[in-house]
All heavy atoms as an XYZ file, in Angstrom:
719
protein
N     152.246    149.789     99.512
C     151.386    150.480     98.577
C     149.960    149.938     98.649
O     149.008    150.708     98.520
C     151.936    150.363     97.155
C     151.224    151.300     96.226
C     151.947    151.484     94.913
O     153.190    151.604     94.920
O     151.247    151.498     93.908
N     149.817    148.629     98.836
C     148.474    148.052     98.937
C     147.728    148.620    100.141
O     146.536    148.939    100.048
C     148.560    146.539     99.025
N     148.427    148.765    101.257
C     147.791    149.318    102.457
C     147.384    150.762    102.215
O     146.268    151.169    102.588
C     148.725    149.190    103.678
C     148.865    147.715    104.059
C     148.198    150.009    104.856
C     149.900    147.445    105.115
N     148.240    151.529    101.572
C     147.902    152.917    101.268
C     146.686    153.000    100.354
O     145.813    153.853    100.537
C     149.093    153.626    100.635
C     150.216    153.904    101.614
C     151.435    154.544    100.953
O     151.321    155.053     99.819
O     152.495    154.525    101.592
N     146.605    152.112     99.380
C     145.454    152.095     98.478
C     144.186    151.767     99.247
O     143.152    152.423     99.069
C     145.669    151.082     97.337
O     146.833    151.464     96.608
C     144.469    151.020     96.416
N     144.254    150.748    100.108
C     143.080    150.379    100.900
C     142.646    151.527    101.804
O     141.449    151.799    101.927
C     143.375    149.124    101.721
C     143.458    147.870    100.879
S     143.822    146.402    101.850
C     142.340    146.250    102.816
N     143.597    152.186    102.414
C     143.259    153.302    103.288
C     142.669    154.469    102.506
O     141.757    155.145    102.986
C     144.478    153.736    104.086
C     144.860    152.733    105.157
C     146.145    153.076    105.884
O     146.913    153.948    105.407
O     146.395    152.454    106.930
N     143.148    154.698    101.289
C     142.613    155.809    100.495
C     141.193    155.518    100.011
O     140.368    156.423     99.919
C     143.533    156.131     99.313
O     143.473    155.127     98.333
N     140.917    154.263     99.709
C     139.561    153.873     99.301
C     138.642    153.875    100.513
O     137.484    154.280    100.419
C     139.571    152.485     98.621
C     138.176    151.952     98.404
C     140.340    152.547     97.313
N     139.149    153.402    101.623
C     138.362    153.346    102.864
C     137.922    151.933    103.171
O     137.340    151.261    102.311
N     138.217    151.501    104.375
C     137.879    150.135    104.770
C     136.369    149.898    104.765
O     135.913    148.805    104.424
C     138.490    149.802    106.121
C     140.019    149.792    106.152
C     140.532    149.495    107.552
C     140.583    148.799    105.157
N     135.585    150.913    105.117
C     134.131    150.761    105.090
C     133.627    150.556    103.662
O     132.724    149.752    103.424
C     133.442    151.982    105.704
C     133.620    152.057    107.212
O     133.945    151.026    107.837
O     133.436    153.161    107.770
N     134.211    151.257    102.720
C     133.835    151.107    101.311
C     134.177    149.712    100.818
O     133.376    149.074    100.123
C     134.560    152.166    100.448
O     134.180    153.462    100.917
C     134.230    152.024     98.987
N     135.346    149.232    101.191
C     135.773    147.895    100.782
C     134.846    146.843    101.378
O     134.351    145.951    100.676
C     137.240    147.646    101.177
C     138.153    148.545    100.343
C     137.621    146.175    101.034
C     139.589    148.596    100.809
N     134.574    146.953    102.670
C     133.704    145.977    103.323
C     132.308    145.986    102.719
O     131.709    144.939    102.495
C     133.628    146.238    104.824
C     132.782    145.202    105.543
C     132.737    145.403    107.039
O     132.687    146.559    107.497
O     132.747    144.389    107.744
N     131.802    147.161    102.417
C     130.476    147.271    101.816
C     130.424    146.592    100.448
O     129.456    145.899    100.122
C     130.094    148.745    101.689
O     128.857    148.886    101.050
N     131.465    146.776     99.664
C     131.501    146.138     98.339
C     131.577    144.624     98.461
O     130.862    143.894     97.776
C     132.678    146.650     97.520
C     132.783    145.948     96.160
C     133.710    146.669     95.233
N     133.941    145.909     94.036
C     133.159    145.908     92.970
N     132.056    146.621     92.962
N     133.461    145.202     91.901
N     132.448    144.128     99.339
C     132.580    142.681     99.528
C     131.258    142.102    100.046
O     130.807    141.054     99.576
C     133.757    142.344    100.463
C     133.800    140.854    100.775
C     135.081    142.784     99.843
N     130.619    142.790    100.974
C     129.335    142.325    101.505
C     128.286    142.243    100.397
O     127.527    141.277    100.311
C     128.865    143.247    102.622
N     128.243    143.250     99.534
C     127.281    143.240     98.431
C     127.528    142.094     97.461
O     126.579    141.439     97.000
N     128.779    141.845     97.155
C     129.107    140.747     96.245
C     128.792    139.388     96.869
O     128.262    138.494     96.201
C     130.578    140.809     95.834
C     130.966    141.989     94.942
C     132.484    142.082     94.814
C     130.311    141.882     93.571
N     129.103    139.230     98.157
C     128.801    137.951     98.798
C     127.292    137.758     98.933
O     126.799    136.647     98.763
C     129.494    137.801    100.171
O     129.078    138.848    101.037
C     130.998    137.788    100.042
N     126.564    138.835     99.193
C     125.101    138.724     99.240
C     124.556    138.246     97.895
O     123.646    137.414     97.843
C     124.461    140.066     99.593
C     124.617    140.440    101.055
O     125.035    139.582    101.863
O     124.325    141.608    101.387
N     125.098    138.774     96.816
C     124.675    138.376     95.466
C     124.918    136.881     95.259
O     124.065    136.156     94.747
C     125.449    139.210     94.448
C     125.069    138.992     93.010
C     125.995    139.821     92.107
N     125.504    139.917     90.775
C     124.970    140.999     90.222
N     124.865    142.110     90.925
N     124.552    140.997     88.981
N     126.104    136.424     95.660
C     126.440    135.009     95.515
C     125.554    134.146     96.403
O     125.004    133.135     95.953
C     127.915    134.783     95.841
C     128.417    133.334     95.793
C     128.144    132.692     94.435
C     129.903    133.293     96.129
N     125.395    134.535     97.655
C     124.577    133.756     98.590
C     123.142    133.632     98.107
O     122.546    132.558     98.183
C     124.620    134.390     99.979
C     125.964    134.235    100.658
C     125.995    135.001    101.969
C     127.319    134.865    102.668
N     127.342    135.586    103.954
N     122.594    134.720     97.618
C     121.232    134.680     97.098
C     121.124    133.696     95.933
O     120.192    132.914     95.847
C     120.801    136.078     96.645
C     119.486    136.069     95.940
C     118.464    136.924     96.640
O     118.746    137.472     97.709
O     117.372    137.024     96.082
N     122.092    133.747     95.034
C     122.073    132.869     93.866
C     122.286    131.400     94.201
O     121.817    130.524     93.475
N     122.972    131.125     95.296
C     123.234    129.734     95.689
C     122.013    129.060     96.297
O     121.901    127.834     96.279
C     124.397    129.670     96.681
C     125.768    129.955     96.098
C     126.786    130.120     97.222
C     126.195    128.851     95.143
N     121.112    129.832     96.853
C     119.903    129.269     97.444
C     120.214    128.251     98.534
O     120.994    128.508     99.444
N     119.606    127.072     98.416
C     119.737    126.023     99.431
C     121.122    125.392     99.487
O     121.416    124.658    100.431
C     118.706    124.922     99.179
C     117.284    125.398     99.427
O     117.115    126.407    100.126
O     116.348    124.760     98.913
N     121.963    125.657     98.505
C     123.324    125.085     98.518
C     124.254    125.826     99.474
O     125.336    125.345     99.796
C     123.925    125.105     97.110
C     123.181    124.193     96.135
C     123.767    124.299     94.761
N     123.416    125.602     94.202
C     123.704    125.988     92.977
N     124.391    125.212     92.175
N     123.331    127.168     92.537
N     123.845    126.997     99.941
C     124.677    127.822    100.808
C     124.910    127.139    102.159
O     123.978    126.725    102.824
C     124.008    129.181    101.033
C     124.757    130.148    101.947
C     126.082    130.574    101.323
C     123.885    131.356    102.248
N     126.176    127.036    102.548
C     126.543    126.512    103.860
C     127.011    127.617    104.800
O     126.932    127.467    106.014
C     127.637    125.449    103.728
C     127.250    124.182    102.968
C     128.454    123.263    102.812
C     126.103    123.464    103.662
N     127.521    128.707    104.268
C     127.960    129.845    105.080
C     126.752    130.510    105.718
O     125.628    130.390    105.216
C     128.671    130.882    104.206
O     129.883    130.390    103.731
N     126.976    131.249    106.796
C     125.872    132.038    107.352
C     125.329    133.020    106.313
O     126.081    133.544    105.501
C     126.517    132.790    108.514
C     127.731    131.983    108.866
C     128.201    131.379    107.575
N     124.039    133.239    106.320
C     123.423    134.166    105.366
C     123.899    135.593    105.638
O     124.140    136.359    104.721
C     121.891    134.076    105.477
C     121.186    134.997    104.573
C     120.606    134.551    103.295
N     120.387    133.175    103.000
C     120.608    132.671    101.791
N     121.072    133.432    100.830
N     120.374    131.415    101.538
N     124.060    135.950    106.896
C     124.528    137.294    107.250
C     126.007    137.432    106.908
O     126.769    136.469    107.009
C     124.311    137.550    108.740
N     126.405    138.630    106.526
C     127.789    138.885    106.142
C     128.739    138.708    107.321
O     128.501    139.241    108.407
C     127.936    140.297    105.571
C     129.361    140.650    105.242
C     129.963    140.129    104.111
C     130.109    141.464    106.075
C     131.286    140.430    103.803
C     131.422    141.780    105.772
C     132.002    141.249    104.641
O     133.309    141.548    104.348
N     129.788    137.924    107.105
C     130.880    137.789    108.066
C     132.218    138.075    107.412
O     133.107    138.624    108.033
C     130.907    136.381    108.664
C     129.737    136.091    109.579
C     129.808    134.719    110.197
O     130.584    133.862    109.725
O     129.067    134.484    111.172
N     132.363    137.643    106.157
C     133.604    137.842    105.411
C     133.313    137.552    103.943
O     132.184    137.242    103.579
C     134.705    136.897    105.918
O     134.459    135.570    105.494
N     134.354    137.599    103.125
C     134.211    137.295    101.710
C     134.274    135.809    101.397
O     134.224    135.416    100.241
N     134.382    134.970    102.417
C     134.429    133.522    102.207
C     133.010    132.979    102.163
O     132.237    133.160    103.108
C     135.216    132.841    103.323
C     136.657    133.302    103.490
C     137.292    132.600    104.677
C     137.450    133.051    102.227
N     132.677    132.306    101.056
C     131.338    131.754    100.883
C     131.484    130.264    100.571
O     132.083    129.883     99.564
C     130.567    132.467     99.755
C     129.189    131.834     99.567
C     130.454    133.953    100.042
N     130.940    129.441    101.460
C     131.030    127.984    101.319
C     129.680    127.449    100.873
O     128.642    127.858    101.389
C     131.448    127.349    102.661
O     132.690    127.929    103.067
C     131.615    125.846    102.535
N     129.741    126.510     99.922
C     128.496    125.951     99.406
C     128.653    124.477     99.058
O     129.754    123.987     98.828
C     128.000    126.743     98.184
C     128.990    126.855     97.058
C     128.983    125.941     96.015
C     129.915    127.887     97.027
C     129.882    126.053     94.966
C     130.809    128.014     95.992
C     130.802    127.088     94.957
N     127.517    123.794     99.057
C     127.485    122.371     98.735
C     127.730    122.155     97.251
O     127.300    122.944     96.418
C     126.120    121.778     99.085
C     125.821    121.746    100.551
C     124.427    121.202    100.846
O     123.552    121.230     99.948
O     124.218    120.772    101.988
N     128.413    121.061     96.966
C     128.598    120.605     95.588
C     128.635    119.086     95.644
O     129.226    118.517     96.566
C     129.888    121.155     94.995
N     127.997    118.454     94.686
C     127.919    116.996     94.697
C     129.302    116.360     94.727
O     129.548    115.419     95.463
C     127.137    116.507     93.478
C     126.811    115.032     93.553
C     125.833    114.626     92.489
O     124.806    115.307     92.332
O     126.113    113.618     91.816
N     130.215    116.869     93.945
C     131.593    116.381     93.911
C     132.505    117.600     93.941
O     132.835    118.155     92.893
C     131.824    115.548     92.656
C     133.203    114.929     92.576
O     134.112    115.375     93.305
O     133.382    113.992     91.778
N     132.902    118.041     95.140
C     133.673    119.286     95.241
C     134.939    119.315     94.388
O     135.212    120.324     93.740
C     134.003    119.380     96.734
C     132.891    118.657     97.398
C     132.575    117.514     96.470
N     135.708    118.246     94.386
C     136.950    118.227     93.594
C     136.652    118.409     92.107
O     137.323    119.183     91.425
C     137.712    116.922     93.825
C     138.234    116.745     95.241
C     139.392    117.661     95.571
O     140.139    118.067     94.655
O     139.534    117.989     96.761
N     135.662    117.687     91.604
C     135.299    117.802     90.187
C     134.738    119.193     89.884
O     134.993    119.749     88.811
C     134.287    116.725     89.812
N     134.008    119.757     90.827
C     133.457    121.101     90.646
C     134.572    122.127     90.533
O     134.552    122.991     89.657
C     132.501    121.452     91.798
O     131.429    120.500     91.829
C     131.944    122.860     91.642
N     135.574    122.022     91.410
C     136.717    122.935     91.365
C     137.430    122.813     90.023
O     137.780    123.821     89.401
C     137.683    122.653     92.542
C     139.004    123.384     92.354
C     137.032    123.052     93.859
N     137.627    121.602     89.566
C     138.315    121.390     88.287
C     137.498    121.959     87.120
O     138.033    122.651     86.259
C     138.571    119.898     88.071
C     139.399    119.619     86.842
C     139.746    118.138     86.712
O     140.006    117.498     87.742
O     139.757    117.649     85.567
N     136.194    121.683     87.127
C     135.324    122.159     86.045
C     135.281    123.684     86.012
O     135.377    124.297     84.946
C     133.915    121.587     86.236
C     132.916    122.003     85.181
C     131.594    121.260     85.340
N     130.976    121.432     86.634
C     130.245    122.491     87.001
N     130.051    123.477     86.151
N     129.697    122.568     88.193
N     135.152    124.301     87.177
C     135.131    125.758     87.226
C     136.471    126.341     86.812
O     136.526    127.363     86.122
C     134.751    126.237     88.633
C     133.321    125.915     89.076
C     133.130    126.282     90.541
C     132.299    126.604     88.202
N     137.559    125.692     87.211
C     138.895    126.144     86.833
C     139.083    126.170     85.324
O     139.747    127.065     84.788
N     138.496    125.208     84.633
C     138.578    125.180     83.171
C     137.864    126.363     82.546
O     138.133    126.732     81.408
C     138.001    123.867     82.642
C     138.848    122.666     82.995
C     138.163    121.351     82.663
O     137.010    121.289     82.250
N     138.901    120.255     82.862
N     136.976    126.986     83.310
C     136.256    128.177     82.837
C     136.874    129.459     83.376
O     136.293    130.530     83.266
C     134.789    128.083     83.245
C     134.088    126.896     82.568
C     132.677    126.772     83.001
N     131.853    127.772     82.333
C     130.532    127.717     82.271
N     129.885    126.723     82.825
N     129.865    128.670     81.665
N     138.035    129.327     84.028
C     138.719    130.499     84.550
C     138.197    130.985     85.889
O     138.495    132.101     86.315
N     137.424    130.150     86.567
C     136.856    130.508     87.870
C     137.630    129.737     88.932
O     137.645    128.509     88.933
C     135.358    130.164     87.937
C     134.599    130.931     86.843
C     134.797    130.458     89.323
C     133.171    130.466     86.642
N     138.264    130.466     89.840
C     139.122    129.834     90.839
C     138.392    129.774     92.178
O     138.053    130.803     92.760
C     140.450    130.604     90.994
C     141.322    129.960     92.054
C     141.181    130.671     89.657
N     138.134    128.555     92.631
C     137.559    128.271     93.939
C     138.344    127.093     94.510
O     139.204    126.539     93.829
C     136.053    127.927     93.845
C     135.241    129.134     93.400
C     135.811    126.757     92.903
N     138.063    126.722     95.750
C     138.775    125.581     96.316
C     137.801    124.639     96.988
O     136.719    125.046     97.427
C     139.839    126.040     97.292
C     139.295    126.659     98.558
C     140.386    126.966     99.542
N     140.904    125.731    100.099
C     141.157    125.516    101.352
N     140.964    126.486    102.232
N     141.618    124.374    101.779
N     138.202    123.388     97.075
C     137.387    122.406     97.775
C     137.806    122.370     99.239
O     138.936    122.714     99.589
C     137.522    121.027     97.134
O     138.855    120.570     97.238
N     136.875    121.957    100.073
C     137.124    121.811    101.499
C     136.848    120.369    101.903
O     135.868    119.776    101.440
C     136.207    122.731    102.306
C     136.324    124.229    102.048
C     135.253    124.966    102.837
C     137.697    124.724    102.436
N     137.663    119.814    102.791
C     137.416    118.436    103.218
C     136.314    118.324    104.275
O     135.578    117.356    104.309
C     138.767    117.999    103.784
C     139.444    119.256    104.206
C     138.938    120.324    103.275
N     136.201    119.324    105.152
C     135.206    119.280    106.225
C     134.596    120.655    106.402
O     135.294    121.555    106.871
C     135.846    118.839    107.536
C     136.499    117.507    107.454
N     135.797    116.330    107.346
C     137.801    117.159    107.434
C     136.652    115.319    107.279
N     137.875    115.802    107.322
N     133.364    120.911    106.028
C     132.491    119.953    105.367
C     132.934    119.755    103.921
O     133.615    120.620    103.360
C     131.126    120.625    105.415
C     131.437    122.085    105.383
C     132.730    122.227    106.152
N     132.545    118.664    103.344
C     132.869    118.406    101.942
C     132.073    119.406    101.116
O     130.861    119.279    100.954
C     132.505    116.975    101.567
C     133.056    116.569    100.230
C     132.885    115.085     99.970
O     133.077    114.286    100.882
O     132.564    114.759     98.818
N     132.772    120.429    100.634
C     132.098    121.556    100.002
C     133.092    122.333     99.143
O     134.245    121.948     99.008
C     131.503    122.461    101.083
N     132.616    123.432     98.593
C     133.446    124.332     97.787
C     133.384    125.710     98.439
O     132.345    126.119     98.967
C     132.935    124.399     96.328
C     133.693    125.430     95.515
C     133.036    123.025     95.675
N     134.510    126.423     98.394
C     134.568    127.770     98.962
C     135.047    128.760     97.908
O     136.054    128.552     97.250
C     135.505    127.827    100.155
C     135.649    129.262    100.693
C     136.481    129.330    101.931
N     135.691    128.785    103.026
C     136.204    128.386    104.180
N     137.501    128.459    104.387
N     135.428    127.926    105.129
N     134.298    129.843     97.789
C     134.705    130.982     96.955
C     135.212    132.071     97.892
O     134.643    132.289     98.963
C     133.516    131.491     96.144
N     136.272    132.734     97.491
C     136.838    133.835     98.269
C     136.616    135.127     97.499
O     137.289    135.379     96.503
C     138.332    133.602     98.507
O     138.536    132.407     99.218
N     135.679    135.915     97.962
C     135.283    137.142     97.272
C     136.030    138.319     97.895
O     136.142    138.419     99.116
C     133.759    137.366     97.402
C     132.978    136.111     96.994
C     133.328    138.589     96.610
C     133.253    135.598     95.610
N     136.518    139.210     97.030
C     137.187    140.410     97.541
C     136.782    141.621     96.708
O     136.046    141.503     95.737
C     138.705    140.238     97.557
C     139.356    141.006     98.660
N     139.188    142.358     98.843
C     140.181    140.613     99.652
C     139.871    142.768     99.887
N     140.489    141.718    100.413
N     137.302    142.750     97.088
C     136.900    144.020     96.504
C     137.157    144.080     94.997
O     136.439    144.764     94.262
C     137.587    145.193     97.239
C     139.080    145.210     96.979
C     136.943    146.522     96.894
N     138.149    143.366     94.510
C     138.483    143.428     93.089
C     137.590    142.549     92.231
O     137.643    142.617     91.014
C     139.956    143.066     92.856
C     140.374    141.800     93.544
C     140.050    140.564     93.026
C     141.082    141.862     94.732
C     140.416    139.398     93.665
C     141.467    140.696     95.378
C     141.124    139.457     94.852
N     136.752    141.699     92.853
C     135.816    140.895     92.069
C     134.691    141.791     91.559
O     134.445    142.872     92.093
C     135.237    139.757     92.918
C     136.269    138.703     93.222
O     136.660    138.518     94.367
N     136.740    138.014     92.197
N     134.023    141.322     90.518
C     132.945    142.097     89.906
C     131.623    141.343     89.993
O     131.614    140.115     90.137
C     133.245    142.359     88.422
O     133.214    141.104     87.716
C     134.599    143.037     88.222
N     130.507    142.063     89.882
C     129.221    141.371     89.825
C     129.167    140.370     88.665
O     128.579    139.294     88.798
C     128.212    142.516     89.627
C     128.878    143.693     90.246
C     130.345    143.516     89.927
N     129.807    140.688     87.557
C     129.832    139.783     86.412
C     130.539    138.474     86.737
O     130.142    137.410     86.272
N     131.587    138.544     87.552
C     132.288    137.325     87.956
C     131.416    136.477     88.877
O     131.427    135.239     88.785
C     133.611    137.663     88.630
C     134.636    138.212     87.666
C     135.879    138.742     88.338
O     135.796    139.267     89.475
O     136.949    138.642     87.711
N     130.667    137.115     89.739
C     129.729    136.382     90.615
C     128.683    135.692     89.746
O     128.371    134.515     89.936
C     129.076    137.325     91.637
C     130.107    138.018     92.510
C     128.025    136.567     92.455
C     131.008    137.118     93.299
N     128.144    136.414     88.780
C     127.130    135.834     87.882
C     127.722    134.686     87.072
O     127.043    133.667     86.838
C     126.572    136.906     86.953
C     125.771    137.962     87.708
O     125.392    137.726     88.886
O     125.527    139.037     87.136
N     128.966    134.814     86.636
C     129.611    133.734     85.868
C     129.756    132.485     86.731
O     129.538    131.363     86.255
C     130.976    134.191     85.347
N     130.105    132.655     87.997
C     130.191    131.515     88.894
C     128.834    130.853     89.057
O     128.698    129.623     88.941
C     130.742    131.966     90.266
C     130.686    130.934     91.399
C     131.391    129.636     91.036
C     131.270    131.530     92.671
N     127.813    131.650     89.291
C     126.464    131.083     89.450
C     125.998    130.387     88.177
O     125.405    129.301     88.238
C     125.483    132.189     89.864
C     125.708    132.742     91.272
C     124.870    133.994     91.491
C     125.394    131.683     92.324
N     126.268    130.986     87.026
C     125.887    130.346     85.748
C     126.620    129.032     85.563
O     126.033    128.052     85.088
C     126.201    131.280     84.568
C     125.274    132.473     84.488
O     124.206    132.471     85.147
O     125.614    133.427     83.760
N     127.884    128.982     85.949
C     128.671    127.759     85.788
C     128.203    126.662     86.727
O     128.390    125.479     86.440
C     130.160    128.056     86.020
N     127.583    127.037     87.837
C     127.071    126.054     88.785
C     125.682    125.548     88.418
O     125.233    124.538     88.942
C     127.017    126.650     90.193
C     128.370    126.936     90.834
C     128.190    127.733     92.118
C     129.122    125.645     91.103
N     125.003    126.264     87.525
C     123.617    125.893     87.167
C     123.576    124.601     86.393
O     124.471    124.140     85.794
C     122.996    127.009     86.359
């Protein structure tokens, strides 16, 4: 059913939405961005002073991200079901 839903929405539509959301996040991250600026996927990696503590702090606010060991950073996984408001909440929580 998930595949049928994706096909009915259209893969180009899905990719365009994910690209727009990741662009919003990348712009808001500024110099902390470690991922390429150009769209490649919904995975966005960024610097955090203490990645483990950042993941825990964001989790307490209902924001799910993960830490990475190499590079020592945090990664957000953006997909079509995320909203601009969720991107803004992540950026606000990082401020």
